[in-house]
C-alpha positions as CSV (number, residue, x, y, z in Angstrom):
1,M,7.9,-41.3,-27.9
2,D,7.1,-43.3,-24.8
3,M,7.6,-41.5,-21.4
4,G,8.7,-43.5,-18.4
5,F,7.6,-43.1,-14.8
6,G,10.6,-41.1,-14.0
7,E,9.9,-38.5,-16.6
8,Y,6.3,-38.1,-15.4
9,L,7.5,-37.7,-11.9
10,Q,10.0,-35.0,-13.0
11,F,7.2,-33.2,-14.8
12,V,5.0,-33.2,-11.7
13,F,7.8,-31.9,-9.5
14,A,8.7,-29.2,-11.9
15,L,5.0,-28.1,-12.1
16,I,4.8,-28.0,-8.3
17,F,8.0,-26.0,-8.1
18,V,6.8,-23.4,-10.6
19,L,3.4,-23.1,-8.8
20,A,5.2,-22.6,-5.5
21,L,7.4,-19.9,-6.9
22,I,4.3,-18.1,-8.2
23,A,2.6,-18.3,-4.8
24,L,5.8,-17.1,-3.1
25,L,6.0,-14.1,-5.4
26,A,2.3,-13.3,-4.7
27,V,2.9,-13.3,-0.9
28,V,6.1,-11.1,-1.2
29,A,4.2,-8.7,-3.4
30,R,1.4,-8.4,-0.9
31,R,3.8,-7.9,2.0
32,M,5.5,-5.1,0.0
33,G,2.2,-3.3,-0.5
34,F,1.4,-4.3,-4.1
35,G,-2.2,-5.2,-4.5
36,Y,-3.7,-2.4,-2.5
37,R,-3.6,0.2,-5.3
38,V,-6.7,2.3,-5.8
39,A,-7.5,3.4,-9.3
40,T,-8.0,7.1,-9.8
41,R,-10.8,8.6,-12.0
42,G,-9.9,11.7,-13.9
43,K,-8.2,14.8,-12.5
44,R,-11.0,16.2,-10.4
45,A,-10.3,16.8,-6.7
46,R,-10.8,13.8,-4.5
47,R,-12.6,14.0,-1.2
48,L,-11.7,10.5,-0.1
49,A,-8.2,9.1,0.0
50,V,-6.3,6.2,1.6
51,V,-3.3,7.9,3.2
52,E,-1.5,4.8,4.5
53,I,-2.0,1.1,5.2
54,I,0.2,-0.9,7.5
55,S,-0.1,-4.7,7.9
56,L,-0.1,-5.7,11.5
57,D,-0.3,-9.5,10.9
58,P,-1.6,-11.7,8.1
59,R,-5.2,-11.1,9.1
60,R,-5.3,-7.4,10.3
61,R,-4.3,-4.0,8.8
62,L,-4.3,-0.5,10.1
63,A,-5.6,2.1,7.6
64,L,-5.4,5.9,7.8
65,I,-8.2,7.3,5.6
66,R,-8.7,11.0,4.8
67,R,-12.1,12.6,4.0
68,D,-12.4,16.4,3.6
69,Q,-9.2,17.2,5.5
70,V,-10.1,14.9,8.4
71,E,-8.4,11.6,9.0
72,Y,-9.8,8.4,10.5
73,L,-7.8,5.4,11.8
74,V,-9.5,2.1,11.0
75,L,-8.5,-1.4,12.0
76,L,-9.4,-3.8,9.1
77,G,-9.7,-7.5,10.1
78,A,-10.7,-10.7,8.4
79,T,-14.2,-10.7,9.9
80,S,-14.7,-7.2,11.2
81,D,-13.6,-3.6,10.9
82,L,-13.2,-1.2,13.8
83,L,-12.9,2.6,13.9
84,L,-10.1,3.3,16.4
85,D,-9.9,7.1,16.2
86,R,-12.1,9.7,14.4
87,A,-11.7,13.3,13.4
88,I,-8.0,13.4,13.5
89,P,-7.0,16.8,12.0
90,T,-4.9,16.7,8.9
91,P,-1.3,17.9,9.5
92,S,-1.0,21.4,8.1
93,D,2.7,21.4,7.4
94,G,2.8,19.0,4.5
95,F,6.0,18.4,2.5
96,G,5.0,20.8,-0.2
97,E,4.4,23.7,2.2
98,V,7.7,23.1,4.1
99,L,9.5,22.9,0.7
100,A,8.0,26.2,-0.4
101,E,8.9,27.9,2.9
102,T,12.5,26.6,2.6
103,V,12.9,27.8,-0.9
104,A,11.4,31.2,-0.1
105,A,13.8,31.5,2.9
106,N,16.8,30.6,0.8
107,N,15.8,33.0,-1.9
108,Q,15.7,35.9,0.7
109,D,19.2,35.0,2.0
110,V,20.9,35.0,-1.4
111,P,22.5,38.4,-2.2
112,R,21.9,39.7,-5.7
């Protein structure tokens, strides 16, 4: 059961290849947005929420944060954070409201 130099070399290259694949999958997952999930606690109403995060480059991200129906635009960097815009009013015509209005309008147009 003696392994030669070639078999050891093959093992080392296979190990490096597998570690490189794991690192590549981690980078792809972070680019796609996985890894920035925030755990929720219970079903009570939340006052603070991360609305959206956009990656600008490998070191900086833009985050839109909502607190009490007011949104803030924050630039997150590797060494510092910067508040770009404060007190942005939350859009009042959300998807749920537009959907409800559309359904109500369609129900009025249907003859019975």
